[in-house]
C-alpha positions as CSV (number, residue, x, y, z in Angstrom):
1,M,-11.2,7.9,-56.2
2,K,-7.7,9.2,-56.5
3,M,-8.1,11.1,-53.2
4,N,-9.3,7.9,-51.4
5,R,-6.2,6.1,-52.6
6,I,-4.0,8.9,-51.3
7,K,-5.8,8.8,-47.9
8,R,-5.3,5.1,-47.7
9,A,-1.6,5.4,-48.5
10,V,-1.1,8.1,-45.9
11,I,-2.9,6.1,-43.2
12,G,-1.0,3.0,-44.2
13,G,2.3,4.8,-43.9
14,L,1.4,6.1,-40.4
15,L,0.4,2.7,-39.2
16,L,3.6,1.2,-40.5
17,G,5.6,3.9,-38.8
18,A,3.7,3.2,-35.6
19,M,4.7,-0.4,-35.7
20,F,8.4,0.6,-35.8
21,L,7.9,3.1,-33.0
22,T,6.0,0.9,-30.6
23,G,7.3,-2.6,-31.6
24,C,5.2,-4.8,-33.8
25,S,6.0,-8.2,-32.2
26,T,3.7,-9.6,-29.5
27,T,6.5,-11.9,-28.4
28,D,8.8,-9.2,-26.8
29,M,8.4,-6.2,-24.6
30,G,8.4,-3.7,-27.4
31,K,9.6,-0.1,-27.2
32,F,9.3,1.8,-23.9
33,G,8.2,5.3,-24.7
34,A,7.9,8.5,-22.7
35,E,4.9,10.6,-21.8
36,M,6.9,13.9,-22.4
37,G,6.9,14.7,-26.1
38,S,4.2,12.1,-26.9
39,K,1.8,13.0,-29.8
40,S,-1.7,11.8,-30.6
41,I,-2.1,10.9,-34.3
42,P,-5.5,10.3,-35.8
43,V,-6.2,6.6,-36.5
44,V,-2.7,5.6,-35.3
45,G,-3.1,6.7,-31.7
46,T,-0.5,8.0,-29.2
47,Q,3.1,7.9,-30.4
48,R,6.0,8.1,-28.0
49,I,9.7,8.7,-28.3
50,P,11.6,5.8,-26.6
51,Y,13.2,6.6,-23.3
52,T,16.8,7.7,-23.6
53,S,17.9,5.7,-20.6
54,T,16.5,2.4,-19.3
55,V,17.6,0.0,-16.5
56,K,16.3,-3.6,-16.6
57,Y,16.0,-6.2,-13.9
58,F,15.2,-9.9,-14.3
59,G,13.9,-11.5,-11.1
60,Y,12.2,-14.6,-9.7
61,V,10.1,-15.1,-6.6
62,K,10.0,-18.6,-5.3
63,P,6.5,-20.0,-4.6
64,G,5.7,-19.7,-0.9
65,S,8.3,-16.9,-0.3
66,E,7.5,-14.5,2.5
67,P,6.7,-11.0,1.3
68,D,8.7,-7.9,2.3
69,A,5.6,-6.3,3.8
70,V,1.9,-6.6,4.1
71,V,0.1,-3.3,3.1
72,D,-3.7,-3.1,3.3
73,G,-3.9,-6.8,3.4
74,K,-1.7,-7.3,0.3
75,K,1.6,-9.1,0.3
76,F,4.2,-6.7,-1.2
77,S,7.8,-7.3,-2.4
78,Y,10.2,-4.5,-3.2
79,L,12.8,-3.5,-5.8
80,Y,15.0,-0.7,-4.6
81,V,16.1,1.9,-7.1
82,W,18.9,4.5,-6.8
83,I,18.2,7.5,-9.0
84,P,21.4,9.7,-9.0
85,L,20.0,12.8,-10.8
86,V,16.9,14.9,-11.0
87,A,14.6,13.3,-13.5
88,P,12.0,15.1,-15.6
89,E,10.0,11.8,-15.9
90,L,10.3,8.2,-14.8
91,G,8.6,5.2,-16.4
92,V,8.2,1.9,-14.7
93,R,6.9,-1.4,-16.2
94,M,6.7,-5.0,-15.1
95,A,5.7,-8.3,-16.7
96,S,5.3,-11.8,-15.4
97,P,6.4,-14.4,-16.4
98,V,9.4,-13.4,-18.5
99,L,9.8,-16.5,-20.8
100,D,10.4,-15.2,-24.3
101,L,9.4,-11.6,-23.6
102,A,13.0,-10.5,-23.0
103,V,16.6,-11.8,-22.7
104,P,19.2,-10.2,-20.4
105,E,21.9,-8.2,-22.1
106,E,25.2,-6.8,-20.9
107,G,24.5,-4.3,-18.1
108,D,21.1,-5.7,-17.1
109,M,20.6,-6.7,-13.5
110,V,19.8,-10.4,-13.1
111,D,18.8,-12.1,-9.9
112,P,20.6,-15.5,-9.5
113,L,17.2,-17.1,-8.8
114,W,16.1,-16.0,-12.3
115,E,18.9,-17.8,-13.9
116,E,18.0,-21.0,-12.0
117,N,14.3,-20.7,-12.8
118,K,13.9,-18.8,-16.1
119,E,12.3,-21.8,-17.8
120,D,9.5,-22.0,-15.2
121,Q,6.3,-21.6,-17.3
122,D,3.8,-22.5,-14.5
123,N,4.3,-19.8,-12.0
124,F,3.5,-16.1,-12.7
125,F,1.4,-13.3,-11.1
126,D,-1.0,-10.5,-12.0
127,T,1.4,-7.6,-11.5
128,Y,0.4,-4.5,-9.5
129,I,3.2,-1.9,-9.1
130,V,3.6,1.2,-6.9
131,L,6.4,3.8,-7.2
132,E,7.6,5.4,-4.0
133,R,10.5,7.6,-2.8
134,A,12.3,7.8,0.6
135,A,11.6,11.3,1.8
136,T,14.8,11.8,3.7
137,I,17.4,9.8,1.7
138,I,19.3,11.9,-0.9
139,S,22.8,10.4,-0.5
140,P,24.0,6.8,-0.7
141,D,25.6,6.9,2.7
142,Q,22.1,7.5,4.2
143,I,20.5,4.4,2.7
144,L,21.3,1.7,5.4
145,D,21.0,4.1,8.3
146,Q,17.6,5.7,7.4
147,A,15.7,3.1,5.3
148,D,13.8,1.7,8.3
149,S,12.8,5.1,9.6
150,T,12.1,7.2,6.5
151,E,8.7,8.1,5.3
152,W,7.9,6.8,1.8
153,I,6.2,9.1,-0.6
154,T,3.8,7.5,-3.2
155,Y,3.9,8.8,-6.7
156,A,1.7,6.4,-8.7
157,Q,0.4,2.9,-9.1
158,N,-0.8,0.7,-11.9
159,D,-2.5,-2.7,-12.3
160,D,-3.3,-3.5,-15.9
161,S,-1.9,-1.8,-19.0
162,S,-3.0,-2.5,-22.6
163,E,0.5,-1.4,-23.7
164,M,2.0,-4.5,-22.2
165,P,2.1,-8.0,-23.6
166,D,-0.6,-10.3,-22.4
167,D,0.1,-13.0,-19.8
168,P,0.1,-16.7,-20.9
169,E,-3.7,-16.8,-20.4
170,G,-4.3,-13.9,-22.8
171,R,-5.1,-11.3,-20.1
172,S,-3.8,-7.7,-20.0
173,Y,-2.5,-8.2,-16.5
174,N,1.0,-6.7,-16.8
175,S,1.7,-3.2,-15.6
176,L,3.1,0.2,-16.8
177,M,3.1,3.7,-15.5
178,R,4.8,7.0,-16.3
179,V,5.4,9.8,-13.7
180,V,6.2,13.4,-14.9
181,S,8.0,15.5,-12.3
182,E,6.4,18.5,-10.7
183,P,9.4,20.5,-9.5
184,S,7.2,23.0,-7.6
185,N,5.6,20.2,-5.5
186,P,8.0,18.5,-3.0
187,T,5.9,15.3,-3.0
188,K,5.7,15.1,-6.8
189,A,9.2,16.2,-7.8
190,L,11.5,13.5,-9.1
191,V,14.6,14.4,-7.2
192,A,17.8,12.3,-6.8
193,G,17.5,9.7,-4.1
194,L,16.3,6.2,-3.0
195,Y,13.1,4.9,-4.7
196,R,11.4,1.6,-4.5
197,I,9.0,-0.3,-6.7
198,G,6.5,-2.2,-4.6
199,F,4.9,-5.1,-6.5
200,T,2.1,-7.5,-5.6
201,T,-0.8,-9.2,-7.2
202,Y,-4.0,-7.2,-7.6
203,K,-6.3,-10.2,-7.4
204,V,-6.3,-13.1,-4.9
205,G,-3.1,-15.1,-5.4
206,E,0.6,-15.2,-4.7
207,V,3.5,-13.3,-6.0
208,Q,5.5,-16.1,-7.6
209,G,7.5,-16.9,-10.7
210,S,9.8,-14.9,-13.0
211,F,9.3,-11.1,-13.6
212,Y,10.8,-8.4,-15.7
213,A,11.1,-4.8,-14.4
214,E,12.3,-1.7,-16.3
215,V,12.8,1.9,-15.2
216,G,13.1,4.5,-18.0
217,A,13.9,8.2,-18.2
218,P,14.0,10.7,-21.1
219,V,17.5,11.8,-20.2
220,N,20.8,9.9,-19.6
221,M,20.8,8.5,-16.1
222,P,24.3,6.9,-15.5
223,G,24.6,5.4,-12.1
224,T,20.9,4.2,-11.8
225,F,20.7,0.8,-10.2
226,I,18.0,-1.7,-9.2
227,A,18.3,-4.4,-6.5
228,R,16.1,-6.7,-4.5
229,D,17.7,-5.6,-1.2
230,L,19.4,-2.5,0.2
231,D,22.8,-4.1,0.9
232,S,23.1,-5.1,-2.7
233,L,22.0,-1.7,-3.9
234,V,24.7,0.0,-1.8
235,E,27.3,-2.3,-3.1
236,M,26.4,-1.5,-6.7
237,I,26.6,2.2,-6.0
238,K,30.0,1.8,-4.4
239,E,31.4,-0.1,-7.4
């Protein structure tokens, strides 16, 4: 009997610790943890150390807006990301709509359209994200000259993640992925350069409404920026 009480106490302590590590509230984004250094704990599950560095973007897509591209019949929009250093791992997550999931803080990147439409509760989308890197762009002065001609290398994609908050209809339709660098493989190494997050809706529907995007790394990454267009990204880098 005494041993059972001890077991329950240990398990209870692990569960409580997990709540603090992963975020116990269902009304916010919770902690964003890395794949590297993660541990699987019996009963509790996988525990992750939060990313050391994160960059956040708050955006809004007006209903009826034209996509940036159509890929395999899907309407894609893009977020452009400048990564200034070699990264051992990158995490990307996206949620729509934002509503009370997150609030911009100092240093976050906020689209003016988000400010105008952040109270919109009716429009949102089933996020589907793809992480890509421009094969030939390793310096900021190459971005505008080569962005239209470069090859884009795909690292990973994600549709639904159980780690993310549900959408307003109670579905696990928000996205999260982690990519660990493979330095010996040129197409899988996370080198410095221009990346983009392609986002669309997996099921039939339109990309519309507010969204939250976050890029994380397990090392400090000063000089990382996210923008909806390349001109804005270059201006951020110059500043």
